[in-house]
C-alpha positions, 0 to 999 in steps of 0.5 A: 500499499502506498503512503499518501500525503494530504492534498495540501502537502508540499513537495520541493527542493532546496539548495543555497546560493552560495553552493551553487552560484560560482562566487567567482563569476558573480563576484566579477559581474556585480563587484560583491564581497568575498565570503568567509567560505572562500577565505576559508577554502583558500587559506585553512588547509581544512578544505578537501583539496582546498576547495572553495565555491568559486565554481559552484555549478555555474547557477549564475550563467545557466540559471535559465536551463536550471529553472527548466529543468526544475520545471521538467522535474514537476517542481513547484516548491523551491528553497533557496538562499539569498546572499548577504555578500551579494545583496549588501555592500561593505557600507551597507548599501545594496548592490543593485547589480545583485537585485537584478540578478535575483530579480530575472531568476525569481520571475522565471521560477514564478512563471513556470509555477515555482513558489520561492521559499527564500533564506536570509542567511545560509552561511555567506558571511562576508569575509569583512565581517569574519575580520570583525569577529564574525558571529562572535561580535554582536553587531552581526545582529544589525547586519542581519536585521539590515539584510532582511530588510534589503531582501523585503524591499527588493525581492520581496514580491516574489517571496512566499515564506522567509527562512531567517537562518539555516542551521545555527548549530552548524554555523556556531559548533562547526565553525567555532567549537570544532573548528570544521567549517569556517572560520575554523576556531576551536572553542566551546565558549566561542560556538556558544557565543557565536549561537547566542548572537545568531539567536539574537540576530534571528530574533532582530530580524524577525522583529525587522520583517514583521515591522515591515508587514505583519502579515509575512510569513516568517520561519526559520530553519535548525538541523536536528539529531534524534539523540539515543542512549547506547545502553539502558545505563544511567550514565548513557542515559544522561549522556543522552540528555547532554547530546540532546541539549547540545544539538538540539535544545540549545536552540529550541528552548531560547527560541520557544521557552526564552531560556537555556535548557537546564542540562546545558546550563548545568555542564556548561555554566563556565562557557555560556556568554553573559546575557540578560532577560532582554536578550532572552526575550528578543530570542523567544519568537517560537510562538510568532513563527509561521513554522519550524523547518527541520533539517534532518540527516542523522540520528546519535547514538552516544555514551557518557565520556567525563573527559569530553567537554560535552559529557558524551561521545558518540558509537557506531553500531556494526552493520548500520547503513552509512552515506558515502561521508561515512554518516549513519543512516537511522532506519530499522533494523540497526537503528531505530526510525529517527526521523520519526522519533524526532518529529515526535519529540519536536511537536509534542514539546513545543506545541504548547509553547506556540509551535504551530507547523513543521517543515522538513526543510532539508533531507537527503544522501551523500552518494557518488555517482557511477561514472557513466550513465544508464539510458540517460540516467545516472543510478543512485539506488541508495539514495532513493531508498534513503528519501522512501525511507524518510518519506515513509516515516514522514507520512506516519508523523502525519497520520500520527496528527503532527503538523508536517506540512512540507517536505524539500529533498536536498539538494536539487544537484550536485554543488559545492559541499563546505569542507569536502568541496566537489569530491564525489562522495559528498553529492547530495543531487538529485541531478549530477553536474559534470565538473568539466562541462557542467552539463546536467544529467538527471539521476534515478532518485530525479525520476523517482522524487518527480513521481512523488512530487506529482503523484503525492504518494510513495511507493512501500518497500518490504516491511520486515517484522522485528521483535519487540525490545527487551527494555526502554530508554528514556532519553529526553525529559523536556524541560517546561513541557506542558502537564498534558504532554508527556516527555519523549521515550525513545527506546534503545536496543542493542539490536532491535530498536523500536520506541514508544510513542507519545500520548498526547491527551485531551486539551481539557486534561491538565496532568498525566503521567509519562506514556506507559503503553507498549511500543506499537509497530508503526504499520499497526499504529492506526488500528492498534489500542494504546497499552496493547501488551509486549510480546515476549521477544529473546534477549537481543544479542549486544553488538559491538560499538566502535567509536564514530571517525572524526569529522563533521558529523553533521551538515 
């Protein structure tokens, strides 16, 4: 039976200006500013073969061809970014040549029936601002608000919905804590300072846009990970809560509840920036957001590590599936259904704090293309299965009653993948791009996803029954959750993984215990009554946990 989405569910594709535009050609034509990523790639030694975004996929010249390609695929919803480095000059004035390029591109998209969702900041920080401290400098709050106003005033007539930030965790933690992304600093306190300023800037941009037009749809995008304990031990459960705070609630809690998570404040007291009530009031925009965009690629399985600054360390499971960058794929039987779990966790934790609707704004698979295409199409069956599995989980979340309203595949075509450069293993595209000729060639996944976008259905895989769990591990108990919202309970077993579902209560109920129903297989969720007893199962044999490889763990 096919998974059918509601008629008003929006399917689309996503990309980012800096990854596709070809910065060298754009700068030469527009006299725009250099981005910090070009500088980082050229000077840090941390990017694959020192590759920078100079070439991209030459969207600057080939935009008409790409609009036609989107039209052929049946794309109706398209998320992209508008680069601060292109739109604003060093003096803060608007770059008219950049505006003209975006104007031409957006008009062609709209003429082809494609709706535009615009991200205001997808890591296109001008190098001159990076030299002033980048996101460690509070001056960025004013610059993002200025950029938001410039986008509204010059291009707003073409934009359906605004996304303020893209993945602030990556900007802050990969850029300032782990040193993997630009600007390449390695300091936890710098990471938290950058994160705080990103959230402040997000609040300022939100206020600016709403002051210009109260009717605007203003949203934002975070990258989240479903976090699981590696065992049932108290220490590993604590590690999972630490991981959840580091990856997820550090951004969600202040946005929706006006404070940083208790779990994080206890661990990182000496590393956190100084802030006051006014800061938290500006950051607390969650209830005003039109939607929360979630970029999802993977989960995190962790054990307690007292020596780590974050108090947790990643572990890997034998037999797990990975993409070509080595990121684990959270699908059964080795891992749980990570996206489904995460959507439940976010919705039931923050609906009482004003969360209205959720989009999946990125989801995709890194896979090198085969050397030759067959019948004019590159084969990428593993990517098709990745997308299918995650769309199945998305459909299950919709059936569960979670207001998931859109899904944007990452990404339309192979492009610049940050510190990975253009190496084949880092290609997320539905469309192959020849690096020598820039020729675009569809992959099997493009054809498959085109049918999904046009039909609104996903053909199922063969469902393999899995034995029930021996035990369940609660890994997240949300601070400030309303009484009628039970805490998330995610279940982990060494070899077979399911999860307890949330049991949301009617609105009039003022208190309820944490859910105690046994795990319900997704296929039976529609008909199985709550409280069904768990069938006895064999004791699962423990698999060997191995440390995760170093490197960029998340996009």
